[in-house]
C-alpha positions as CSV (number, residue, x, y, z in Angstrom):
1,M,0.0,0.0,0.0
2,K,1.1,3.6,-0.5
3,V,1.2,5.9,2.5
4,T,1.7,9.6,2.5
5,I,3.2,11.2,5.6
6,F,3.0,15.0,6.1
7,G,6.0,15.8,8.3
8,K,9.5,14.3,8.4
9,G,10.3,15.1,12.0
10,N,11.0,12.4,14.7
11,M,7.4,11.2,14.8
12,G,6.9,11.2,11.0
13,Q,10.1,9.2,10.5
14,A,9.3,6.8,13.3
15,I,5.8,6.2,12.0
16,G,7.1,5.9,8.4
17,A,9.7,3.3,9.4
18,N,6.9,1.1,10.8
19,F,4.8,1.4,7.7
20,E,7.9,0.6,5.6
21,K,8.8,-2.4,7.8
22,A,5.3,-3.6,7.1
23,G,5.9,-3.5,3.4
24,N,4.3,-0.2,2.5
25,D,5.6,2.4,0.1
26,V,6.0,5.7,2.1
27,N,6.2,9.2,0.7
28,Y,7.0,12.1,2.9
29,L,5.8,15.7,2.4
30,T,7.2,18.8,4.2
31,S,5.7,22.3,4.5
32,E,7.9,23.2,1.5
33,D,6.4,20.5,-0.7
34,T,3.2,20.7,-2.8
35,A,1.4,17.4,-3.7
36,T,-1.0,17.0,-6.5
37,S,-2.0,13.5,-5.5
38,L,-2.0,11.7,-2.2
39,S,-2.0,8.1,-1.2
40,E,-5.0,6.2,0.1
41,L,-3.6,6.4,3.6
42,V,-2.4,9.9,4.8
43,I,-0.7,10.5,8.1
44,L,-0.6,14.0,9.5
45,A,2.6,14.0,11.6
46,V,2.5,17.7,12.2
47,P,1.9,20.1,15.1
48,Y,-1.8,20.7,15.8
49,P,-1.9,24.2,14.4
50,A,-0.8,22.9,11.0
51,L,-4.0,20.8,10.6
52,D,-6.0,23.9,9.5
53,T,-3.6,24.8,6.8
54,I,-3.4,21.2,5.5
55,A,-7.2,20.8,5.5
56,Q,-7.6,24.0,3.6
57,Q,-4.8,23.4,1.1
58,Y,-5.5,19.7,0.4
59,K,-9.3,19.3,0.9
60,Q,-9.8,18.1,-2.6
61,E,-6.8,15.8,-2.7
62,L,-7.9,14.3,0.7
63,K,-11.4,13.4,-0.5
64,G,-12.0,9.7,-0.1
65,K,-8.7,9.2,1.8
66,V,-8.1,7.8,5.3
67,V,-6.5,10.7,7.1
68,V,-4.7,9.9,10.5
69,D,-4.4,12.8,12.9
70,I,-1.5,12.2,15.4
71,T,-1.7,15.6,17.1
72,N,-2.0,16.4,20.8
73,P,-3.8,19.8,20.8
74,L,-2.1,21.1,23.9
75,N,-1.4,24.7,24.9
76,F,2.4,24.8,24.4
77,E,2.7,28.1,26.1
78,T,1.3,26.8,29.5
79,W,1.5,23.0,29.1
80,N,-1.6,23.1,31.3
81,E,-4.6,22.5,29.0
82,L,-5.9,21.2,25.7
83,V,-7.0,23.9,23.3
84,V,-10.1,22.1,22.0
85,P,-13.5,22.0,23.8
86,A,-13.9,19.2,26.3
87,D,-16.8,17.7,24.2
88,S,-14.6,17.5,21.1
89,S,-11.1,16.7,19.9
90,A,-8.6,17.8,17.3
91,A,-9.6,14.7,15.2
92,E,-13.3,15.5,15.4
93,E,-12.6,19.1,14.3
94,L,-10.5,17.8,11.4
95,Q,-13.3,15.5,10.4
96,N,-15.7,18.5,10.3
97,K,-13.2,20.3,8.0
98,L,-12.7,17.2,5.8
99,P,-16.3,15.8,5.5
100,D,-15.4,13.7,2.5
101,S,-12.4,12.0,4.2
102,I,-12.3,9.3,6.8
103,V,-10.4,10.8,9.8
104,L,-8.7,8.5,12.4
105,K,-6.9,9.3,15.6
106,A,-3.7,7.3,16.2
107,F,-0.1,7.6,17.4
108,N,-0.7,10.5,19.7
109,T,-0.3,8.3,22.8
110,N,3.1,7.1,21.5
111,F,6.5,8.8,21.6
112,A,8.8,8.5,18.6
113,A,11.4,6.5,20.7
114,T,8.8,3.8,21.5
115,L,7.7,3.6,17.9
116,Q,11.3,3.2,16.8
117,S,12.2,0.6,19.4
118,G,8.8,-1.2,19.2
119,T,8.7,-1.5,23.0
120,V,7.6,0.4,26.1
121,G,9.0,-0.8,29.4
122,G,9.6,-4.2,27.9
123,N,6.2,-4.5,26.4
124,T,5.4,-4.3,22.7
125,T,4.4,-0.7,21.7
126,T,0.6,-0.4,21.2
127,V,-1.0,2.1,18.9
128,L,-4.5,3.0,19.9
129,V,-6.7,4.0,17.0
130,A,-10.2,5.6,17.0
131,G,-12.4,6.2,14.0
132,N,-14.8,4.4,11.6
133,E,-14.5,0.7,10.9
134,E,-13.5,1.1,7.2
135,G,-10.6,3.4,8.0
136,K,-9.4,1.3,10.9
137,K,-9.3,-1.8,8.7
138,L,-7.1,0.0,6.2
139,F,-4.9,1.3,9.0
140,N,-4.6,-2.1,10.6
141,D,-3.8,-3.8,7.3
142,A,-1.1,-1.3,6.6
143,L,0.6,-2.0,9.9
144,N,-0.1,-5.7,10.0
145,D,3.5,-6.8,9.4
146,S,5.1,-4.2,11.7
147,D,6.3,-4.8,15.2
148,L,3.5,-2.7,16.7
149,N,0.3,-3.8,18.3
150,V,-2.8,-2.0,17.1
151,L,-5.8,-1.8,19.3
152,D,-9.3,-0.5,18.4
153,A,-10.1,2.4,20.8
154,G,-13.7,2.9,19.4
155,Q,-15.3,5.5,17.2
156,L,-13.8,8.9,16.5
157,N,-15.4,10.5,19.6
158,R,-12.9,8.3,21.6
159,A,-10.2,10.6,20.3
160,R,-11.1,12.8,23.2
161,E,-9.7,10.3,25.7
162,L,-6.8,9.5,23.5
163,E,-5.9,13.2,23.4
164,A,-6.2,13.5,27.2
165,T,-4.0,10.5,27.6
166,G,-1.4,11.9,25.2
167,F,-1.5,15.2,27.0
168,L,-0.9,13.5,30.4
169,Q,2.0,11.5,29.0
170,M,3.6,14.6,27.5
171,T,3.3,16.6,30.7
172,L,4.8,13.7,32.7
173,A,7.7,13.6,30.3
174,A,8.2,17.4,30.2
175,S,8.3,17.5,34.0
176,E,10.9,14.7,33.9
177,Q,8.7,12.2,35.8
178,I,9.0,9.8,32.9
179,G,11.4,9.7,30.0
180,W,10.7,10.5,26.4
181,T,11.7,6.9,25.7
182,G,8.9,5.6,28.1
183,G,5.2,6.1,28.3
184,F,2.1,4.2,28.8
185,S,1.9,0.5,27.9
186,V,-1.1,-1.7,27.2
187,T,-0.9,-5.3,28.1
188,K,-3.3,-8.1,27.4
């Protein structure tokens, strides 16, 4: 499968490496690039504020695509709150801006280091994904041969809890209570 990743920072590269390991063809786009066509699966490995620009610029190209939002919409000035309403999420806002796309929430509860190593505290790294069934199936299929576990976190409204979890994990790391190589682990 072909995968387009917006962003080539630590997260974009770590995510891309897992898709490549699973046998997918990965194409990276940066803010300097302009794409005329996008893959069936598109990962937005960008900061939360960039979602608006991408949604506006690529709305037509994203029609019918599965779009994965990895952002944590946190107030980076205070590190003390999410900047989306409590009854919504960045992913739900993005879905409203891209009504002809299938938006998923995933990777926001993972750090790049745990995606690179494939482990968190000795356990396999688990990617939680929220969204509609069709999109999650494509996402799961694309990661099937990677070293990651993928767990279904429910419909897109569960992105609220995923973003709260990502926010908590980031604040713990920023306050040096956990490392950026650690994080939450899900065991069965």
